[in-house]
C-alpha positions in Angstrom: -163.9 -74.4 -10.0 -166.8 -73.3 -11.9 -166.3 -70.5 -14.3 -169.2 -67.7 -14.6 -169.4 -65.4 -17.1 -172.1 -63.2 -18.1 -173.0 -59.4 -19.3 -171.2 -57.9 -22.0 -167.6 -58.7 -23.1 -165.4 -56.4 -24.0 -162.0 -55.4 -24.5 -159.9 -54.7 -20.8 -157.6 -52.2 -23.4 -159.9 -50.2 -23.8 -162.2 -50.3 -20.9 -161.3 -50.5 -17.1 -162.6 -54.0 -15.6 -164.3 -52.3 -12.2 -167.6 -52.0 -9.6 -170.5 -49.3 -8.9 -168.7 -47.5 -6.0 -164.8 -48.8 -6.4 -162.2 -46.4 -6.3 -160.0 -48.4 -7.9 -159.9 -50.2 -11.2 -158.2 -53.8 -13.4 -156.5 -52.0 -16.5 -153.4 -51.4 -18.5 -153.7 -48.3 -18.6 -151.7 -47.0 -16.4 -151.5 -43.5 -17.3 -152.3 -40.9 -19.9 -151.8 -43.0 -23.5 -150.0 -45.3 -21.7 -150.7 -49.0 -21.9 -148.1 -51.3 -19.5 -148.0 -54.7 -20.9 -149.5 -56.4 -17.4 -153.1 -55.6 -16.3 -152.5 -53.6 -13.1 -154.5 -52.6 -9.5 -154.7 -49.1 -10.6 -156.2 -46.2 -8.0 -158.4 -43.4 -8.8 -157.4 -40.9 -5.5 -155.2 -38.4 -5.2 -154.6 -38.9 -8.9 -154.7 -42.5 -11.5 -151.8 -44.6 -9.5 -151.0 -48.0 -10.6 -150.3 -49.9 -7.8 -150.2 -53.6 -7.7 -148.9 -55.6 -11.3 -150.7 -58.5 -12.0 -148.6 -60.8 -13.9 -149.2 -64.5 -15.1 -146.1 -66.6 -15.3 -146.4 -66.4 -18.8 -146.7 -64.1 -21.4 -149.1 -65.4 -24.0 -152.1 -65.9 -21.6 -155.6 -64.5 -22.9 -157.1 -61.9 -20.7 -161.2 -61.5 -21.1 -163.5 -59.1 -19.3 -167.2 -59.3 -18.7 -169.2 -57.3 -16.3 -168.4 -59.3 -13.1 -164.8 -61.3 -14.0 -161.5 -61.0 -15.1 -160.0 -63.8 -17.4 -156.3 -65.0 -17.8 -156.3 -67.9 -19.7 -153.4 -70.0 -21.1 -153.9 -73.7 -22.5 -155.6 -75.3 -19.5 -154.3 -73.1 -17.1 -156.6 -70.2 -15.8 -156.4 -67.5 -13.2 -160.2 -65.2 -12.4 -160.9 -61.9 -10.3 -164.2 -60.8 -9.3 -164.8 -57.8 -6.6 -165.8 -58.4 -2.8 -167.8 -54.9 -2.3 -166.3 -52.3 -3.5 -162.9 -52.2 -1.9 -162.1 -55.9 -2.1 -161.1 -58.3 -4.9 -160.9 -61.5 -5.3 -158.5 -63.7 -7.2 -157.9 -68.0 -8.3 -156.1 -69.9 -9.9 -155.4 -73.2 -11.5 -152.8 -74.4 -13.4 -151.2 -70.8 -14.1 -149.0 -68.8 -11.3 -149.6 -65.0 -11.0 -147.1 -63.0 -9.4 -148.3 -59.2 -8.0 -145.3 -56.7 -7.7 -145.3 -53.1 -6.4 -146.3 -50.8 -9.8 -144.3 -47.8 -8.6 -140.7 -46.8 -8.9 -139.1 -46.3 -6.0 -138.7 -42.3 -5.4 -136.1 -42.4 -3.1 -134.3 -45.4 -1.2 -136.8 -44.7 1.9 -140.0 -43.8 0.3 -142.1 -45.8 -2.2 -144.2 -49.2 -1.9 -143.4 -51.0 1.1 -143.9 -54.3 1.5 -144.1 -56.2 5.0 -145.7 -59.5 6.5 -148.6 -58.6 9.2 -148.0 -60.5 12.0 -151.0 -59.8 13.2 -153.1 -61.3 10.3 -151.8 -63.5 7.9 -151.3 -61.5 5.4 -149.0 -59.6 3.2 -149.1 -55.5 2.6 -148.4 -53.5 0.5 -148.4 -49.4 1.1 -148.7 -46.9 -1.4 -147.1 -43.9 -1.2 -148.5 -42.1 -4.0 -151.9 -43.3 -2.9 -151.5 -43.2 1.0 -152.9 -46.5 1.3 -152.7 -50.2 2.4 -153.1 -52.9 0.1 -153.8 -56.0 2.0 -153.3 -59.6 0.1 -154.4 -62.5 2.2 -154.2 -66.0 1.3 -156.9 -68.3 1.3 -155.7 -71.7 -0.5 -152.6 -72.7 -1.8 -148.7 -72.1 -1.2 -148.6 -68.0 -1.3 -145.0 -66.5 -1.0 -143.6 -62.8 -0.5 -140.2 -61.7 -1.2 -138.6 -58.6 -0.4 -141.1 -58.0 2.7 -139.4 -54.9 4.6 -137.2 -54.5 1.6 -136.6 -50.6 0.6 -134.9 -49.1 -2.4 -134.6 -50.6 -5.7 -135.1 -54.3 -4.1 -137.8 -56.4 -5.7 -141.2 -56.9 -3.7 -143.5 -59.4 -4.6 -146.4 -61.7 -3.7 -145.9 -65.2 -5.4 -149.4 -67.2 -5.9 -147.6 -70.6 -7.6 -148.9 -72.7 -10.8 -148.3 -76.3 -9.3 -151.4 -76.2 -7.4 -154.8 -74.6 -6.9 -154.2 -70.9 -5.1 -156.9 -68.4 -3.7 -156.2 -64.8 -2.3 -158.0 -61.4 -1.1 -156.7 -58.2 -2.1 -158.0 -55.0 -0.2 -158.2 -51.9 -0.1 -158.4 -49.1 2.7 -156.4 -46.9 4.8 -154.8 -47.7 8.3 -156.4 -50.9 9.4 -158.9 -53.7 9.4 -160.6 -56.8 10.7 -158.9 -59.9 9.0 -160.6 -61.0 5.7 -164.1 -62.9 6.8 -163.5 -66.8 5.6 -166.2 -68.6 4.2 -166.6 -65.9 1.0 -167.6 -68.2 -2.2 -166.1 -67.0 -5.2 -168.6 -68.1 -7.5 -171.6 -66.8 -5.3 -169.5 -63.1 -5.3 -169.4 -63.4 -9.1 -173.4 -64.6 -8.8 -174.3 -61.6 -7.2 -172.2 -59.1 -9.2 -174.2 -60.4 -12.5 -177.2 -59.5 -10.2 -176.2 -56.5 -9.5 -175.1 -54.9 -12.8 -178.0 -56.8 -14.4 -180.3 -54.9 -12.5 -179.1 -51.9 -13.5 -179.3 -52.2 -16.6 -182.6 -53.7 -16.8 -183.8 -50.5 -15.0 -181.3 -48.2 -17.5 -182.3 -49.7 -20.5 -185.3 -51.7 -20.7 -185.6 -50.7 -24.0 -182.7 -52.4 -25.5 -183.3 -54.6 -28.7 -181.1 -56.2 -31.2 -181.4 -52.7 -32.6 -179.5 -50.8 -29.5 -176.4 -53.9 -29.0 -173.9 -51.8 -27.5 -176.9 -50.6 -24.6 -175.3 -53.1 -22.4 -171.9 -52.2 -22.7 -172.7 -48.5 -22.5 -174.6 -49.7 -19.1 -171.5 -50.8 -17.7 -169.3 -47.7 -18.9 -171.6 -45.7 -16.7 -171.8 -48.4 -13.8 -168.1 -49.2 -13.4 -167.4 -45.8 -13.6 -169.4 -44.7 -10.8 -167.3 -43.5 -6.8 -168.6 -43.5 -3.8 -168.1 -40.3 -2.2 -164.7 -39.0 -1.1 -162.5 -36.0 -1.0 -164.3 -33.1 -2.9 -166.3 -35.6 -4.7 -168.9 -34.9 -1.9 -172.0 -37.4 -3.6 -171.6 -40.4 -5.8 -170.0 -39.6 -8.9 -170.0 -40.9 -12.2 -166.4 -40.2 -13.3 -165.8 -39.6 -16.6 -163.6 -42.6 -16.9 -161.6 -45.1 -15.2 -158.8 -44.0 -17.3 -156.8 -41.1 -16.8 -159.6 -38.6 -17.4 -160.8 -39.9 -13.5 -162.6 -36.4 -13.2 -165.8 -34.6 -13.2 -165.5 -31.8 -15.7 -168.2 -28.7 -15.4 -170.6 -29.8 -18.3 -169.8 -33.1 -18.9 -171.6 -34.6 -15.7 -174.8 -32.6 -17.3 -175.0 -36.1 -20.4 -174.5 -38.5 -17.2 -177.2 -37.0 -15.4 -179.7 -37.4 -17.9 -178.8 -40.9 -19.0 -179.7 -41.5 -15.5 -182.5 -39.6 -15.0 -185.2 -42.6 -15.4 -183.7 -45.3 -13.6 -181.8 -43.9 -10.9 -183.5 -40.3 -10.3 -181.6 -39.6 -7.2 -177.9 -40.6 -8.3 -179.0 -38.3 -11.6 -180.1 -35.0 -9.3 -176.7 -35.6 -7.8 -174.3 -35.5 -10.8 -176.0 -32.7 -11.9 -175.7 -31.1 -8.7 -172.2 -31.9 -8.2 -169.9 -29.2 -9.3 -172.5 -26.8 -8.4 -171.3 -27.7 -4.8 -168.0 -25.9 -5.4 -169.4 -23.0 -7.1 -167.1 -20.0 -5.8 -168.7 -17.1 -4.7 -169.2 -14.8 -8.0 -171.3 -17.8 -9.3 -168.7 -19.7 -11.4 -168.7 -23.0 -11.3 -165.4 -24.8 -11.6 -163.6 -26.6 -14.7 -163.5 -29.5 -12.8 -163.6 -31.8 -9.9 -161.5 -35.2 -8.9 -161.2 -36.6 -5.3 -158.3 -34.1 -4.6 -158.7 -31.5 -6.1 -160.4 -28.4 -7.5 -159.7 -26.2 -10.4 -161.2 -22.3 -10.9 -158.4 -22.3 -13.7 -161.0 -22.1 -16.6 -165.1 -22.6 -16.3 -167.3 -24.7 -19.0 -170.3 -23.4 -21.0 -174.2 -22.6 -19.7 -175.2 -25.9 -20.7 -177.0 -26.4 -17.2 -180.2 -24.6 -18.3 -180.7 -26.6 -21.0 -179.9 -30.0 -19.1 -182.5 -29.1 -16.5 -184.8 -28.9 -18.9 -184.4 -32.4 -20.1 -183.4 -34.0 -16.8 -186.9 -32.9 -15.3 -188.8 -34.7 -18.5 -186.8 -38.1 -18.0 -186.9 -38.5 -14.8 -188.9 -41.0 -13.1 -189.7 -38.6 -10.4 -190.6 -35.2 -10.1 -188.5 -32.3 -8.2 -189.9 -31.3 -4.8 -190.1 -27.6 -4.4 -187.4 -27.4 -2.2 -185.1 -29.2 -4.7 -186.7 -26.6 -7.3 -186.0 -23.4 -5.3 -182.1 -24.9 -4.8 -181.4 -25.9 -8.0 -183.2 -22.1 -9.1 -180.9 -20.3 -6.9 -177.7 -22.7 -7.7 -178.9 -22.0 -11.6 -179.4 -17.9 -11.2 -175.7 -17.9 -9.2 -174.0 -19.1 -12.6 -176.3 -17.3 -14.8 -175.3 -13.9 -12.8 -171.9 -14.8 -13.2 -171.9 -14.7 -16.8 -173.5 -11.5 -17.1 -171.9 -10.3 -14.6 -167.8 -10.9 -14.7 -167.4 -12.0 -18.7 -170.0 -9.5 -20.5 -168.0 -6.7 -21.4 -169.5 -2.8 -20.8 -172.3 -1.7 -23.0 -172.2 -5.3 -24.6 -175.0 -7.7 -24.1 -173.3 -10.8 -25.5 -171.2 -12.8 -22.8 -167.8 -13.9 -24.0 -165.4 -16.9 -23.4 -161.5 -16.0 -21.9 -160.1 -19.4 -24.0 -161.4 -22.0 -25.6 -161.2 -24.5 -22.7 -164.0 -22.1 -21.4 -166.2 -23.3 -24.0 -165.4 -26.9 -23.7 -164.3 -26.9 -27.4 -160.4 -26.6 -26.2 -159.1 -25.7 -29.6 -161.9 -25.2 -32.2 -160.6 -23.4 -34.9 -163.0 -20.5 -33.8 -160.3 -19.6 -31.1 -157.3 -19.3 -33.6 -157.3 -15.7 -33.8 -158.3 -14.7 -30.4 -159.2 -16.6 -27.1 -161.4 -13.9 -25.9 -164.4 -14.1 -27.9 -168.1 -13.4 -28.0 -169.6 -16.5 -29.6 -172.7 -18.1 -31.1 -172.8 -21.1 -28.7 -172.2 -19.2 -25.5 -175.1 -16.7 -26.5 -177.6 -19.7 -27.4 -176.8 -21.9 -24.4 -177.0 -18.7 -22.3 -180.4 -18.0 -23.9 -181.7 -21.7 -22.9 -180.5 -21.5 -19.6 -182.3 -17.8 -18.9 -185.4 -19.4 -20.3 -185.1 -22.1 -18.1 -184.8 -19.4 -15.2 -187.8 -17.9 -16.2 -189.8 -20.7 -16.3 -188.6 -21.6 -12.9 -189.2 -18.1 -11.6 -192.8 -18.6 -12.5 -193.3 -22.1 -11.3 -192.1 -20.5 -7.9 -194.5 -18.0 -8.1 -191.9 -14.9 -8.4 -193.4 -13.4 -11.6 -191.2 -10.1 -11.5 -187.5 -12.8 -11.7 -190.1 -14.2 -14.4 -190.5 -11.5 -16.0 -186.6 -10.0 -15.7 -185.1 -13.6 -17.2 -187.4 -13.2 -19.9 -186.2 -9.2 -20.7 -182.5 -10.4 -20.4 -183.5 -13.4 -22.8 -184.7 -11.3 -25.0 -182.0 -9.0 -25.2 -179.4 -11.2 -25.8 -181.6 -12.8 -28.4 -182.3 -9.6 -30.6 -178.1 -9.1 -30.0 -177.1 -12.9 -31.2 -179.5 -12.0 -34.7 -178.0 -8.4 -34.9 -174.5 -8.7 -34.2 -173.2 -12.1 -35.2 -175.6 -13.2 -37.3 -174.2 -12.6 -41.2 -177.1 -13.6 -43.0 -175.1 -16.8 -43.6 -174.1 -18.0 -40.6 -172.7 -17.1 -37.4 -169.8 -15.5 -36.7 -168.0 -15.0 -33.1 -166.5 -11.4 -32.0 -163.6 -10.3 -30.4 -164.6 -9.3 -27.2 -161.8 -6.3 -27.0 -162.0 -5.6 -30.4 -165.6 -6.0 -31.4 -164.2 -7.8 -34.9 -166.3 -10.7 -36.3 -164.1 -13.7 -36.3 -165.7 -16.3 -38.9 -164.7 -19.8 -38.8 -164.9 -23.2 -40.1 -166.1 -24.9 -36.9 -168.8 -26.6 -35.5 -169.3 -24.6 -33.2 -170.2 -22.0 -34.7 -174.0 -23.8 -36.2 -174.4 -24.7 -31.9 -177.1 -22.3 -32.2 -179.4 -25.0 -33.8 -179.4 -25.9 -30.1 -182.8 -23.4 -29.7 -184.6 -25.1 -32.0 -187.9 -23.2 -33.1 -187.1 -20.1 -31.2 -184.7 -19.5 -33.8 -186.0 -17.4 -37.3 -187.1 -19.8 -40.0 -184.1 -18.7 -42.4 -181.8 -19.1 -40.0 -182.6 -22.6 -39.1 -182.8 -23.5 -42.3 -179.3 -21.7 -43.2 -177.9 -23.9 -39.9 -179.1 -27.3 -41.0 -178.0 -26.5 -44.2 -174.5 -25.9 -43.2 -174.3 -28.7 -40.7 -174.7 -31.1 -43.7 -171.3 -30.1 -44.7 -169.8 -31.2 -41.3 -171.8 -35.0 -41.3 -169.6 -37.9 -42.3 -170.9 -41.6 -42.7 -169.9 -41.5 -38.6 -171.2 -38.6 -37.6 -171.1 -34.5 -37.1 -167.4 -33.6 -37.5 -166.3 -30.7 -35.4 -163.9 -29.1 -38.7 -165.4 -30.2 -41.6 -162.9 -33.0 -43.4 -162.3 -30.6 -46.3 -161.2 -27.8 -44.2 -157.6 -26.9 -44.3 -157.7 -27.2 -40.6 -159.0 -30.5 -40.3 -157.3 -33.1 -38.3 -157.8 -36.5 -38.2 -156.8 -36.9 -33.9 -157.2 -32.9 -34.0 -159.7 -33.0 -30.6 -161.9 -30.4 -31.7 -160.7 -29.9 -35.2 -162.0 -33.2 -36.3 -163.0 -35.6 -34.5 -166.6 -36.5 -33.5 -168.1 -36.1 -29.7 -170.8 -36.9 -28.2 -171.8 -33.7 -26.4 -172.3 -31.6 -29.7 -174.4 -34.4 -31.2 -176.7 -34.7 -28.4 -177.1 -31.1 -28.2 -177.2 -30.3 -32.4 -179.4 -33.6 -32.5 -181.8 -32.2 -29.8 -182.2 -28.9 -31.5 -182.8 -30.3 -35.0 -185.3 -31.7 -33.5 -186.9 -29.0 -31.8 -186.7 -26.7 -35.1 -188.5 -29.6 -36.9 -185.3 -30.5 -39.1 -186.7 -34.5 -38.1 -185.1 -36.0 -41.2 -181.7 -34.8 -40.6 -181.8 -35.3 -36.7 -182.6 -38.9 -37.3 -179.6 -39.1 -39.5 -177.1 -37.7 -36.5 -178.4 -40.0 -34.6 -178.1 -43.4 -36.4 -174.9 -42.2 -37.7 -173.4 -41.7 -34.2 -175.1 -44.6 -32.4 -174.2 -46.7 -35.4 -170.3 -45.6 -34.8 -171.1 -46.6 -30.9 -171.8 -49.7 -31.9 -168.8 -49.9 -34.1 -166.5 -48.4 -32.0 -166.7 -48.2 -28.7 -167.5 -45.2 -26.2 -164.2 -43.6 -27.1 -164.2 -39.7 -25.7 -163.9 -39.2 -29.7 -163.7 -40.5 -33.1 -162.2 -40.2 -36.3 -164.6 -38.4 -38.6 -163.6 -40.6 -41.9 -162.7 -43.6 -40.2 -165.0 -43.8 -37.0 -161.8 -44.9 -35.1 -162.1 -44.3 -31.0 -159.4 -42.0 -30.1 -158.2 -40.8 -26.7 -159.7 -42.4 -23.8 -161.6 -45.1 -25.4 -164.7 -45.4 -21.8 -165.5 -42.1 -21.6 -168.4 -42.0 -19.9 -170.4 -39.4 -21.3 -170.1 -40.8 -24.6 -171.9 -44.2 -23.1 -174.4 -41.3 -22.1 -174.6 -39.9 -25.3 -175.3 -43.6 -26.7 -178.4 -44.3 -24.3 -179.8 -40.6 -25.1 -180.1 -41.5 -28.7 -181.6 -44.8 -28.3 -184.1 -44.2 -25.5 -187.4 -43.7 -26.6 -189.3 -40.8 -25.4 -193.0 -39.0 -25.8 -192.8 -36.1 -28.1 -193.2 -33.2 -26.8 -196.9 -31.4 -26.4 -197.5 -28.4 -28.0 -200.2 -25.4 -27.4 -203.1 -25.6 -29.5 -205.0 -22.5 -28.0 -204.0 -19.6 -26.0 -205.7 -16.5 -25.5 -204.8 -13.8 -27.8 -204.2 -11.3 -24.5 -202.1 -14.2 -22.2 -198.9 -13.4 -22.0 -196.7 -16.2 -23.5 -193.3 -17.5 -22.9 -192.5 -20.3 -25.3 -189.3 -22.1 -25.6 -188.4 -24.9 -28.2 -191.8 -26.8 -28.7 -192.5 -26.0 -25.1 -194.8 -23.6 -23.4 -195.7 -22.1 -20.6 -198.9 -19.6 -20.0 -198.7 -17.6 -16.6 -200.9 -14.0 -15.7 -204.1 -13.7 -15.6 -206.6 -15.5 -17.3 -209.4 -14.0 -18.9 -213.0 -15.8 -20.3 -213.0 -19.8 -19.7 -210.6 -21.2 -21.7 -209.4 -24.6 -22.5 -205.8 -24.9 -23.9 -203.2 -27.8 -23.9 -201.0 -26.7 -21.7 -197.0 -28.5 -21.2 -196.5 -28.4 -17.4 -192.6 -27.1 -16.5 -190.6 -30.0 -16.4 -192.6 -32.4 -18.8 -196.0 -34.0 -19.2 -198.6 -32.4 -20.3 -202.2 -31.8 -20.6 -205.4 -30.5 -20.8 -205.9 -27.2 -18.3 -208.9 -25.3 -17.9 -208.8 -21.6 -16.2 
């Protein structure tokens, strides 16, 4: 038996073992915040369901995991597991036995997991009531035995692999029937193939990685292993937020994964961006989340998509076609119109959230006194989206639409400053009573995403206020000296990836380069110390909640990826209409004279133009 190891080594307690395309993983995490003592084959179709429990003969075996291999080791005994395609795992052992049992509790005496010996092929099959799928164990070598075949109720159902002789099996997930597992597939070759596939992904995703970005390879694994093939309501290849219990796509999380993939796999990145838009409702609203077997519309998520599209086009390794641009414009316009038509009180310029969950910052202190509020982050993100729509309309040669979006942006920009800025910081406002509601949440500082579009004094005040949130590990969502601060309080203290990325980008575009660098460096160091958790304790840096969250891995990659600076306009004729967004400038309308100027092409790139 040749032991092959390569790629990043990680704790399987924190990061599940899986591969790109697979809908199941190997993990001890069997429910929200629940670790089992043994590893399980965990399905992510129809929810999160531990299906098979993998128990070595001894409870003192040590487990190690790399990108291509899981190993149990006890003395000279060894069990190894790798993938063969997306729906099959191979296991082999020597000097260490393994027991495979049904993981689910029996629902009734006549339901639950069932085990039978297949009379057509030499194999044992578990059927899962929870996933609606079958899991076939095919012996390839050794004395493989089963107990509890045809048993119902509480009787034990298990397949046993011996410790006293080498053994090997394949475990396949399928729906109703499939051909016998093909003989002759070499275990070591399967490992090498998986190693090669992952290495190619890493080399494409992070060719810039070095000793200064030591977590880049593991971040790539988190993204690669959380990707699933189209199935159910996920009609495109999808990067789940995790292959732990957060096994969905939420309608803002996906943007950060799209950005991280943009250069390496632009088609997969574009699928990530568009995935929630496939479930846009008739009003234009995006769903709260999409999973294999459900689409939830109980909440929405913030309109981060205009900002994301601009970033995406800058990072993608291929240009979007005109058809793709037109499609994106229509979808983004409907999403924006939802906020303008259905989330603005009559006579108000500013849109409102109906609950903290709409903002993505579920329990931030901004929402303590009221849930239905007009907030500065929402106005700022919608402004960026309106600017993006104006740019797209101009690019698609729709000048009247471009002017309309620009006017809407101007109106909301003015209302943001007139109605929510108190001279020192932004506040929220009750959508019903109009009363201002100040808080100490980082959410109230999010208008920094407007970058250079903010007045200089406002930008400086926001940058100064952000320093109160900056700990040794990054930006706390509630200052640690706040009476409302909670170390594991979700959005009431912990450090989060999306807020970090948005604020870092806004600071940089506003000219606060030193502070942007500091925010970036501290967050990257945090990931290198504590991995890619859903969020982090702001004072200790400890990873919290789900420990294998893809938007955190994507944030690390985004902040580590070197990008050329945005070009700036050097000279524009004073009679021309100029639409400025952050540090980018789009010029349209008739140009008089014979002017040379530097223009930033919409979506990225720059160069001298002559009109």
